[in-house]
C-alpha positions as CSV (number, residue, x, y, z in Angstrom):
1,M,3.0,20.2,-18.7
2,G,6.4,20.1,-17.9
3,F,8.2,22.3,-15.0
4,K,9.3,25.8,-16.5
5,K,12.5,27.1,-14.0
6,V,11.6,30.8,-13.5
7,S,15.6,32.4,-14.3
8,L,16.2,35.9,-13.7
9,K,15.3,37.2,-17.5
10,D,11.6,36.0,-16.2
11,I,11.4,38.4,-12.8
12,S,13.4,40.7,-15.1
13,K,10.4,40.9,-17.7
14,E,8.0,40.7,-15.2
15,L,9.0,43.7,-13.3
16,G,10.6,45.2,-16.9
17,V,14.0,46.5,-15.6
18,S,17.6,45.3,-16.7
19,Q,18.6,41.7,-16.3
20,S,21.9,42.8,-14.6
21,L,19.9,44.8,-12.0
22,I,17.9,41.6,-11.0
23,S,21.6,39.9,-10.6
24,F,22.6,42.5,-8.6
25,V,20.0,42.4,-6.0
26,M,19.6,38.0,-6.1
27,N,23.6,37.9,-5.8
28,G,24.0,40.0,-2.8
29,K,25.4,42.8,-4.1
30,A,22.8,45.2,-4.2
31,K,24.1,47.3,-1.3
32,E,27.2,48.1,-4.0
33,M,25.1,49.1,-7.1
34,R,23.3,51.6,-5.5
35,V,19.8,50.1,-5.6
36,S,17.1,50.7,-3.6
37,D,16.5,49.5,-0.7
38,A,12.8,49.8,-2.5
39,M,13.4,48.0,-5.7
40,V,15.8,45.4,-3.7
41,E,12.3,44.7,-1.5
42,K,10.5,44.4,-4.7
43,I,12.9,42.3,-6.3
44,L,12.8,39.8,-3.7
45,K,9.1,39.5,-3.6
46,K,9.1,39.5,-7.3
47,A,11.4,36.6,-7.4
48,D,9.6,34.8,-4.1
49,E,6.3,35.0,-6.2
50,M,7.4,33.4,-9.1
51,G,9.0,30.5,-7.4
52,Y,12.8,31.7,-8.1
53,K,15.6,28.5,-6.7
54,A,19.4,30.3,-7.6
55,N,21.5,27.7,-8.9
56,P,24.0,27.1,-6.6
57,M,26.2,25.5,-8.1
58,A,26.2,28.8,-10.3
59,Q,26.0,31.2,-7.3
60,A,29.7,29.2,-6.4
61,L,30.6,30.1,-9.5
62,R,30.4,34.3,-9.4
63,T,31.1,33.8,-5.4
64,G,33.8,31.4,-4.6
65,K,31.5,30.3,-2.0
66,S,28.3,27.4,-2.3
67,N,27.8,27.1,1.4
68,T,27.6,24.0,0.9
69,I,30.6,21.1,2.9
70,G,30.8,17.5,1.7
71,L,30.9,14.4,4.5
72,I,32.3,10.9,3.7
73,V,32.4,7.7,6.6
74,A,33.0,4.6,6.1
75,D,28.7,4.1,6.1
76,I,26.3,6.4,6.7
77,S,24.0,3.6,8.6
78,N,26.2,2.7,11.4
79,S,24.8,4.3,14.4
80,F,28.3,6.0,15.4
81,Y,28.4,7.5,11.9
82,S,25.2,9.1,11.4
83,K,24.9,10.8,15.3
84,I,28.6,12.0,13.5
85,A,26.6,13.4,10.8
86,R,23.2,14.6,12.9
87,S,26.3,16.8,14.9
88,I,28.0,18.2,11.6
89,E,24.6,18.6,10.0
90,D,23.2,20.6,13.1
91,E,26.6,22.9,13.5
92,A,26.5,23.9,10.0
93,T,22.8,25.1,9.8
94,E,24.2,27.4,12.4
95,H,26.8,28.7,10.3
96,G,24.7,28.8,7.0
97,Y,25.9,26.3,5.5
98,H,23.7,22.6,4.4
99,V,26.1,19.2,4.2
100,I,26.0,16.4,1.4
101,F,26.6,12.8,2.8
102,G,28.7,10.2,1.7
103,S,29.2,6.1,2.1
104,S,33.1,5.3,1.7
105,D,31.9,1.2,2.6
106,E,35.8,1.4,3.4
107,N,36.4,1.3,-0.4
108,D,39.3,2.3,-2.0
109,K,38.0,3.4,-5.4
110,R,34.2,4.4,-4.1
111,S,35.7,7.6,-1.7
112,T,38.2,8.7,-4.1
113,E,35.1,8.5,-6.5
114,L,32.5,10.6,-3.8
115,I,35.8,12.6,-2.8
116,N,35.7,13.8,-6.6
117,L,32.4,14.6,-6.6
118,F,31.4,16.2,-4.0
119,Y,34.6,18.7,-5.1
120,D,33.0,19.2,-8.6
121,K,30.2,20.6,-7.2
122,K,32.1,23.2,-4.9
123,I,32.0,22.1,-1.5
124,D,34.0,25.0,0.4
125,G,35.1,22.2,2.5
126,L,34.9,18.3,3.5
127,I,35.3,16.2,6.4
128,I,36.6,12.6,6.1
129,S,37.0,9.0,7.5
130,P,39.2,8.4,5.1
131,A,40.1,5.3,3.3
132,K,43.2,3.5,3.7
133,G,44.3,5.0,0.3
134,D,42.6,8.7,0.3
135,R,46.0,10.2,1.7
136,D,47.8,10.8,-1.6
137,N,44.5,12.6,-3.3
138,L,43.6,14.3,0.2
139,M,46.6,16.3,0.0
140,K,46.9,17.4,-3.1
141,L,44.4,18.9,-3.0
142,Q,44.7,20.7,1.0
143,N,48.0,21.3,-1.1
144,S,45.9,23.9,-3.1
145,G,44.0,25.0,-0.1
146,F,41.3,22.9,-0.1
147,P,40.1,22.9,3.6
148,I,39.6,18.9,5.0
149,V,39.2,18.0,8.4
150,L,40.0,14.2,9.3
151,I,37.7,13.1,12.1
152,D,38.1,9.3,13.7
153,R,40.5,8.8,11.9
154,Y,44.5,10.1,9.9
155,F,47.8,9.2,8.7
156,S,49.8,11.1,10.0
157,E,50.5,13.5,12.5
158,N,50.6,17.5,11.6
159,E,50.5,17.2,7.9
160,S,46.2,18.0,8.8
161,N,43.8,19.0,10.6
162,I,42.3,16.3,12.9
163,V,39.3,15.4,15.2
164,V,40.0,11.4,17.2
165,A,39.6,10.1,20.3
166,N,41.7,8.5,23.1
167,N,41.9,5.5,21.4
168,L,45.1,4.4,22.2
169,S,44.6,5.4,25.8
170,G,41.0,4.7,26.3
171,S,42.1,0.6,24.9
172,Y,44.2,0.7,27.3
173,E,42.0,2.2,29.7
174,I,39.7,-1.0,28.4
175,V,42.0,-4.0,29.0
176,K,43.5,-2.7,32.3
177,R,40.2,-2.9,34.1
178,L,39.7,-6.3,32.5
179,I,42.5,-7.3,34.4
180,K,42.1,-5.9,37.5
181,N,38.9,-8.4,36.8
182,G,40.3,-10.8,37.3
183,N,40.7,-11.8,33.7
184,K,44.1,-12.7,32.2
185,K,42.8,-14.3,28.8
186,I,42.0,-11.9,27.0
187,G,41.1,-12.3,23.3
188,Y,40.4,-9.2,21.1
189,I,38.2,-9.4,17.6
190,T,39.1,-6.3,15.3
191,H,38.9,-5.3,11.6
192,G,40.9,-6.2,9.1
193,T,41.1,-2.6,7.3
194,D,44.5,-0.9,8.2
195,S,43.1,2.7,9.8
196,S,44.9,4.7,12.6
197,V,42.1,4.0,14.7
198,V,42.5,0.2,14.7
199,R,46.4,0.8,15.1
200,Y,45.8,2.7,18.2
201,R,43.1,0.3,19.7
202,Y,45.3,-2.5,19.3
203,Q,49.0,-0.9,20.5
204,G,46.5,0.2,23.9
205,Y,45.3,-4.0,24.1
206,V,49.4,-4.5,23.5
207,K,50.8,-2.5,26.0
208,A,47.5,-2.9,28.7
209,L,49.0,-6.9,28.5
210,K,52.6,-6.2,28.4
211,E,52.3,-3.4,31.3
212,F,50.9,-6.5,33.9
213,E,53.1,-8.9,32.1
214,L,50.5,-11.6,30.4
215,E,51.3,-13.1,27.6
216,L,49.8,-11.3,23.9
217,N,49.0,-14.0,21.7
218,H,48.6,-13.9,18.6
219,Q,45.6,-16.7,18.4
220,I,43.6,-14.9,20.6
221,I,43.6,-12.0,18.4
222,R,41.0,-12.6,15.3
223,K,40.3,-9.9,12.5
224,V,36.7,-10.1,10.8
225,S,35.6,-8.3,7.4
226,H,34.2,-4.0,8.1
227,I,30.6,-4.7,6.6
228,N,28.1,-7.7,7.1
229,N,30.8,-9.8,9.7
230,E,28.3,-11.0,11.8
231,Q,29.4,-14.9,10.9
232,E,32.5,-14.4,11.2
233,I,32.1,-12.8,14.7
234,E,29.9,-15.5,16.0
235,T,32.1,-17.9,14.4
236,N,35.5,-16.2,16.2
237,V,33.5,-16.4,19.9
238,K,32.5,-19.2,19.6
239,D,36.4,-20.9,18.3
240,L,38.0,-18.5,21.0
241,I,35.5,-19.6,23.8
242,E,35.5,-23.7,23.4
243,N,39.3,-23.9,21.5
244,H,41.6,-21.0,23.2
245,D,40.0,-21.1,26.9
246,I,39.5,-17.0,27.5
247,D,38.5,-15.4,30.0
248,S,36.8,-12.2,28.5
249,I,36.7,-10.4,25.2
250,F,37.8,-7.2,24.0
251,F,35.8,-5.7,21.3
252,F,37.0,-3.3,18.6
253,N,33.4,-1.0,18.5
254,N,30.0,-2.0,20.9
255,T,28.7,-3.1,17.6
256,M,30.9,-6.1,17.2
257,A,30.2,-6.8,20.8
258,I,26.2,-6.5,20.4
259,E,26.8,-9.9,18.5
260,G,29.3,-11.6,19.7
261,G,28.1,-11.0,23.3
262,K,24.7,-12.6,22.3
263,I,27.2,-15.9,21.7
264,I,28.7,-15.7,25.3
265,R,25.6,-14.8,26.7
266,E,24.2,-17.7,26.3
267,Y,27.9,-19.5,27.1
268,N,27.3,-17.8,30.7
269,K,24.0,-19.6,30.7
270,S,24.5,-23.1,30.2
271,S,28.5,-23.6,31.4
272,G,27.7,-21.3,34.6
273,R,30.4,-18.6,33.9
274,N,30.6,-15.6,33.5
275,L,32.9,-14.3,31.2
276,G,32.6,-10.3,30.1
277,I,33.7,-8.3,27.9
278,G,35.4,-4.8,26.9
279,C,34.6,-2.0,23.8
280,F,34.7,0.6,23.0
281,D,31.2,2.6,22.7
282,S,28.2,1.8,24.3
283,S,24.4,0.6,23.9
284,R,21.8,-0.1,26.1
285,Y,21.6,-3.6,24.3
286,L,25.2,-4.6,26.1
287,E,23.0,-3.6,29.4
288,L,19.9,-5.6,28.1
289,L,22.6,-8.4,27.1
290,G,22.9,-8.7,30.9
291,I,27.0,-10.3,31.2
292,P,30.0,-8.0,32.2
293,Y,31.7,-5.5,30.4
294,V,33.5,-1.9,30.3
295,S,33.4,0.4,26.7
296,A,34.8,3.6,26.6
297,V,32.8,5.4,25.3
298,Q,33.0,8.8,22.7
299,Q,32.1,12.2,22.8
300,V,30.3,11.4,19.5
301,E,28.2,14.1,19.4
302,K,31.4,16.1,20.2
303,L,33.3,15.1,17.4
304,G,30.7,16.3,15.2
305,E,30.9,19.3,16.1
306,V,34.5,19.9,17.2
307,S,35.8,18.7,12.8
308,M,33.1,21.6,11.1
309,R,34.2,24.6,13.8
310,L,37.7,23.1,13.1
311,L,36.5,23.3,9.3
312,M,34.6,26.9,9.4
313,R,38.2,28.4,11.1
314,Q,39.8,26.4,8.5
315,I,37.6,27.5,5.7
316,N,38.3,31.4,7.4
317,S,41.9,31.1,7.6
318,T,44.2,32.1,4.8
319,S,47.0,29.2,6.0
320,Q,46.4,25.7,6.8
321,L,46.2,25.4,10.7
322,N,46.8,21.6,11.1
323,E,44.7,21.5,14.4
324,K,44.6,18.1,15.9
325,K,41.3,17.6,18.2
326,V,41.7,14.2,20.5
327,L,38.5,14.0,22.8
328,T,38.9,11.5,26.4
329,A,36.3,8.7,26.4
330,R,34.4,8.3,29.2
331,L,34.9,4.7,31.1
332,I,31.5,2.8,31.9
333,D,32.5,-0.1,34.4
334,K,30.0,-2.0,34.7
335,L,31.9,-5.9,35.4
336,G,30.7,-6.0,38.7
């Protein structure tokens, strides 16, 4: 036997009252329509007994709000993004909101599909770590009055609500620490994607080299895929060590640093050298590798919390806010 969904009509039949009266109560209009407290209690009790579940999309059409927001990131399975997602979900709960998630995989087509899908589900706003080709679509939605917050990356200043880490200065501080620790030939392994995060971390790397009058050698700057890049990282680390005589490597993030650090650990053991690394974000696995490192740890949970609060302000605002929040990463120096 199939499951029959309980409707407002079913409740009205059970109680012997009009369907419109049931609708007023279930849509929070009881006081406005002067429905007595006793009747409200009676209707709500019967709805609960019968297992009534409101249709969220229909409710959104009636009230103009679904109390749901969308979150789109590059890869929800990545620990960085999963921590952000949990933080956003916790903060959303405090505001009476639910969150639906999606991963773009840095794919423009996939990201566009998710944006359109979430929008069609009548979400009240969107938090997104945008893919390269998302700008036109997002700006079109935003210009129509749809609330959006860009997290972790953005397109340009003063055109949206933005919550990011201090990627340029954080990268600069990491490389500066490596240089002050005696490293002169610092390789850089980064993503091949073109995003604000990638650009600013590269600029920080370049800024530190220039400040200490070190050569910017493009042969020791390597770009790898965003996902499934373990083999690429291993190949590039080995090549940098064996053929370019680097004395340290700056990695775009901790995931890449852990993969590359495994190779460096084995090299240090066999060669007697003590090559170190730098990276954004940290992990207990970095310490377990037993190699010198310096990292800039982002306030990941804070990124999610601030983004959700900013989205709520935008949802409740009658004008575009265009606020930018830059959170400072904390430096951890284990270079020895």
